[in-house]
LUMVOZA-247644 format. One line per field, with one value per residue (C-alpha): residue number from 1; x, y, z. Coordinates in steps of 0.1 Angstrom, whole numbers. Layout:
BEGIN
lomi c(NUM, ...)
px c(X, ...)
py c(Y, ...)
pz c(Z, ...)
END
This chain:
BEGIN
lomi c(1, 2, 3, 4, 5, 6, 7, 8, 9, 10, 11, 12, 13, 14, 15, 16, 17, 18, 19, 20, 21, 22, 23, 24, 25, 26, 27, 28, 29, 30, 31, 32, 33, 34, 35, 36, 37, 38, 39, 40, 41, 42, 43, 44, 45, 46, 47, 48, 49, 50, 51, 52, 53, 54, 55, 56, 57, 58, 59, 60, 61, 62, 63, 64, 65, 66, 67, 68, 69, 70, 71, 72, 73, 74, 75, 76, 77, 78, 79, 80, 81, 82, 83, 84, 85, 86, 87, 88, 89, 90, 91, 92, 93, 94, 95, 96, 97, 98, 99, 100, 101, 102, 103, 104, 105, 106, 107, 108, 109, 110, 111, 112, 113, 114, 115, 116, 117, 118, 119, 120, 121, 122, 123, 124, 125, 126, 127, 128, 129, 130, 131, 132, 133, 134, 135, 136, 137, 138, 139, 140, 141, 142, 143, 144, 145, 146, 147, 148, 149, 150, 151, 152, 153, 154, 155, 156, 157, 158, 159, 160, 161, 162, 163, 164, 165, 166, 167, 168, 169, 170, 171, 172, 173, 174, 175, 176, 177, 178, 179, 180, 181, 182, 183, 184, 185, 186, 187, 188, 189, 190, 191, 192, 193, 194, 195, 196, 197, 198, 199, 200, 201, 202, 203, 204, 205, 206, 207, 208, 209, 210, 211, 212, 213, 214, 215, 216, 217, 218, 219, 220, 221, 222, 223, 224, 225, 226, 227, 228, 229, 230, 231, 232, 233, 234, 235, 236, 237, 238, 239, 240, 241, 242, 243, 244, 245, 246, 247, 248, 249, 250, 251, 252, 253, 254, 255, 256, 257, 258, 259, 260, 261, 262, 263, 264, 265, 266, 267, 268, 269, 270, 271, 272, 273, 274, 275, 276, 277, 278, 279, 280, 281, 282, 283, 284, 285, 286, 287, 288, 289, 290, 291, 292, 293, 294, 295, 296, 297, 298, 299, 300, 301, 302, 303, 304, 305, 306, 307, 308, 309, 310, 311, 312, 313, 314, 315, 316, 317, 318, 319, 320, 321, 322, 323, 324, 325, 326, 327, 328, 329, 330, 331, 332, 333, 334, 335, 336, 337, 338, 339, 340, 341, 342, 343, 344, 345, 346, 347, 348, 349, 350, 351, 352, 353, 354, 355, 356, 357, 358, 359, 360, 361, 362, 363, 364, 365, 366, 367, 368, 369, 370, 371, 372, 373, 374, 375)
px c(-164, -161, -130, -106, -104, -69, -68, -74, -61, -53, -81, -106, -98, -98, -132, -145, -130, -148, -181, -181, -170, -198, -223, -210, -190, -160, -124, -116, -146, -137, -102, -117, -138, -110, -87, -113, -124, -90, -65, -43, -20, -45, -43, -28, -51, -31, -36, -75, -75, -55, -80, -110, -95, -90, -125, -138, -120, -138, -113, -129, -100, -89, -55, -21, -14, 15, 47, 63, 98, 118, 104, 122, 139, 166, 191, 193, 219, 217, 221, 249, 268, 262, 274, 305, 313, 311, 334, 359, 360, 364, 376, 370, 333, 311, 278, 258, 273, 266, 231, 225, 241, 221, 188, 185, 184, 216, 207, 205, 238, 255, 241, 255, 289, 296, 274, 271, 304, 325, 344, 359, 371, 407, 433, 464, 494, 523, 555, 589, 594, 580, 605, 617, 625, 659, 653, 631, 658, 684, 661, 655, 691, 702, 675, 686, 723, 713, 694, 721, 745, 722, 721, 758, 760, 733, 748, 714, 711, 675, 668, 630, 640, 662, 652, 614, 598, 565, 546, 559, 583, 619, 645, 677, 700, 732, 766, 752, 726, 748, 772, 746, 743, 718, 718, 699, 691, 657, 648, 631, 612, 609, 571, 556, 520, 497, 482, 445, 447, 465, 439, 411, 391, 359, 327, 289, 265, 254, 290, 300, 320, 357, 378, 414, 432, 457, 493, 524, 555, 582, 611, 635, 646, 675, 687, 690, 713, 706, 726, 711, 710, 689, 693, 689, 703, 740, 746, 723, 740, 723, 733, 730, 708, 724, 749, 748, 760, 788, 814, 837, 808, 796, 832, 832, 800, 815, 844, 819, 800, 831, 838, 803, 805, 839, 818, 785, 795, 826, 841, 821, 849, 872, 845, 838, 810, 783, 768, 737, 731, 715, 731, 730, 759, 779, 776, 789, 816, 850, 861, 835, 844, 882, 871, 852, 880, 906, 887, 874, 838, 815, 786, 755, 741, 712, 693, 684, 651, 643, 631, 609, 640, 658, 647, 650, 625, 598, 600, 618, 612, 575, 568, 590, 573, 539, 554, 565, 531, 515, 547, 565, 599, 612, 649, 669, 681, 646, 640, 673, 664, 630, 646, 669, 644, 621, 650, 661, 624, 620, 619, 645, 616, 609, 644, 648, 615, 623, 658, 644, 617, 644, 646, 609, 609, 638, 618, 585, 607, 616, 581, 569, 593, 610, 579, 577, 569, 539, 542)
py c(371, 354, 361, 330, 309, 319, 292, 257, 222, 195, 171, 201, 204, 167, 165, 191, 172, 141, 161, 176, 144, 125, 151, 142, 174, 170, 171, 201, 220, 208, 221, 256, 259, 249, 276, 301, 292, 283, 296, 285, 267, 247, 216, 215, 201, 169, 162, 169, 143, 119, 122, 119, 87, 73, 83, 66, 34, 34, 52, 68, 79, 116, 109, 101, 63, 49, 54, 23, 14, 9, 26, 56, 34, 23, 38, 7, -16, -41, -14, 2, -31, -37, -5, -8, -43, -28, 1, -22, -44, -14, 19, 38, 28, 58, 68, 63, 29, 18, 31, 10, -21, -21, -4, 21, 61, 80, 103, 74, 60, 95, 96, 62, 68, 101, 104, 68, 52, 85, 77, 107, 103, 115, 115, 92, 110, 117, 102, 104, 66, 34, 27, -10, -24, -17, 20, 22, 4, 29, 57, 44, 38, 71, 89, 69, 79, 115, 115, 99, 126, 152, 133, 131, 170, 176, 151, 135, 98, 98, 113, 116, 145, 164, 200, 195, 230, 240, 233, 197, 201, 193, 223, 221, 237, 219, 220, 201, 226, 257, 244, 231, 245, 227, 231, 219, 229, 235, 246, 278, 287, 322, 315, 296, 290, 296, 264, 259, 258, 292, 308, 301, 331, 339, 346, 350, 325, 351, 360, 350, 318, 324, 308, 298, 291, 261, 278, 256, 263, 282, 261, 287, 279, 283, 261, 278, 263, 276, 272, 283, 278, 287, 324, 327, 322, 321, 317, 318, 304, 305, 281, 298, 283, 258, 246, 215, 210, 184, 178, 205, 230, 219, 223, 259, 265, 251, 277, 307, 290, 290, 327, 336, 317, 336, 369, 360, 334, 344, 315, 289, 276, 274, 253, 231, 233, 204, 203, 187, 179, 151, 122, 137, 125, 158, 158, 122, 124, 118, 153, 167, 143, 154, 189, 183, 163, 190, 215, 192, 196, 171, 156, 150, 115, 117, 85, 81, 92, 113, 149, 147, 147, 176, 210, 227, 203, 201, 238, 263, 254, 249, 285, 298, 281, 293, 327, 327, 312, 335, 355, 358, 372, 386, 380, 358, 388, 398, 362, 363, 397, 383, 354, 376, 398, 370, 353, 386, 393, 360, 363, 346, 325, 309, 294, 286, 268, 244, 235, 230, 206, 182, 163, 157, 146, 121, 107, 105, 87, 61, 59, 53, 24, 44, 53, 89, 118, 137, 167)
pz c(-299, -265, -245, -243, -209, -196, -167, -180, -175, -200, -185, -190, -227, -233, -217, -240, -270, -258, -254, -288, -304, -289, -302, -339, -343, -368, -354, -374, -360, -326, -330, -342, -310, -287, -302, -298, -263, -247, -271, -300, -276, -256, -283, -317, -347, -349, -312, -314, -343, -321, -291, -315, -328, -294, -282, -314, -305, -271, -247, -218, -196, -199, -181, -196, -203, -183, -205, -221, -212, -180, -148, -134, -107, -134, -110, -88, -74, -102, -129, -111, -109, -145, -155, -133, -149, -185, -176, -159, -190, -215, -198, -230, -234, -240, -220, -252, -257, -223, -225, -257, -242, -210, -225, -201, -205, -210, -182, -159, -171, -166, -129, -121, -137, -122, -91, -78, -90, -90, -124, -143, -177, -182, -209, -204, -190, -214, -203, -221, -223, -212, -184, -180, -146, -151, -157, -124, -105, -116, -109, -74, -67, -79, -58, -27, -33, -37, -5, 14, 1, 16, 47, 50, 44, 72, 96, 97, 99, 86, 52, 61, 84, 61, 65, 65, 62, 76, 45, 45, 18, 21, 23, 7, 33, 28, 8, -21, -31, -22, -49, -73, -108, -131, -170, -200, -235, -254, -290, -292, -323, -340, -342, -312, -315, -285, -270, -271, -231, -230, -253, -230, -218, -198, -218, -213, -226, -252, -261, -297, -301, -304, -331, -331, -363, -365, -367, -375, -356, -377, -391, -380, -344, -322, -293, -259, -233, -198, -165, -135, -96, -65, -71, -109, -143, -146, -183, -214, -244, -279, -307, -341, -367, -390, -363, -341, -306, -299, -273, -284, -286, -252, -237, -249, -235, -202, -205, -206, -177, -157, -165, -155, -122, -116, -120, -105, -77, -60, -41, -57, -81, -50, -31, -59, -85, -85, -120, -129, -165, -184, -202, -237, -260, -260, -220, -216, -244, -234, -243, -219, -191, -195, -191, -159, -143, -152, -133, -106, -111, -95, -117, -100, -111, -132, -145, -182, -195, -163, -173, -142, -122, -142, -128, -164, -177, -150, -140, -163, -200, -197, -186, -210, -239, -226, -224, -260, -271, -297, -304, -336, -342, -374, -365, -343, -323, -313, -301, -281, -265, -254, -240, -218, -207, -196, -177, -161, -147, -130, -94, -72, -56, -88, -88, -51, -47, -75, -63, -28, -44, -57, -24, -23, -60, -52, -23, -45, -71, -45, -30, -67, -72, -98, -120, -133, -107, -119, -96)
END
């Protein structure tokens, strides 16, 4: 048996098919001889029959015919403009839909969208509330008042020069932040599922696909109220299950906060506490206001629907929930113990940097004309 030819070209094999077909050899025999001479992969049986049909119809060319459809130059200025117009009309249009609409390859559309036009498809940013113009105006006015307050404390007439640090961030070196305590509350579940993002891990292409099963948060939960300043947590209060927080309960928490300040912050009660909390009903109730007036605590103005300007919301509770993700506690006491351990192990820089960032957030709020501050 002859040794198969190892090096060959498509044109060579097609020429052999044409030669044998012109000699009257049947397509099945041609395929057999091609396989014996060039190997099984040189030309399939169906392809031999196809070429025999073409030669029988009078074809003489051995090369490939030009492919039908649009030329490879479909990434041109005209198509780029058409793709851009479609996206501007419908920002949710998919690559496949654009390709079908314009009758150009998906690969070309992908190149135009990402490389030429520079589009990136992103999800809408979650915001707590659709702010009205009145809400935005209130946010701007309060941010301006707070910056002016810092300006007065520093004896500076220009708020844009208040303690600007080497990294370009504002530095809160004034009486306001020396006396500031911020507080807020959040629900904490005994079983907090790990988010899909937090469960991401590195893997090789050959590694098995990881699976994550959907887990519901437990119905059992407690409300944690945290008061803290630039040096750490001053008070952690846990509302037992089945109880609700009202003005009387909140005032009792403030009583414990006052005692904690007396122990941990000597001299602060004498200088005067500046408290930042949100506008929740227990916080703004008459009973609470009377308590604050009785002890002479100043309330830092806080605009409605503004978690982006509340340090606990934009800095503290997110890392806490991520830390608890995937954990399950059998008892409420175990959960509380974990909360205390987590707060106790936080570095002082974790607290100081976010208090310092309040000035820059107020300024960003003004620059954005009252819209939400993302970072």
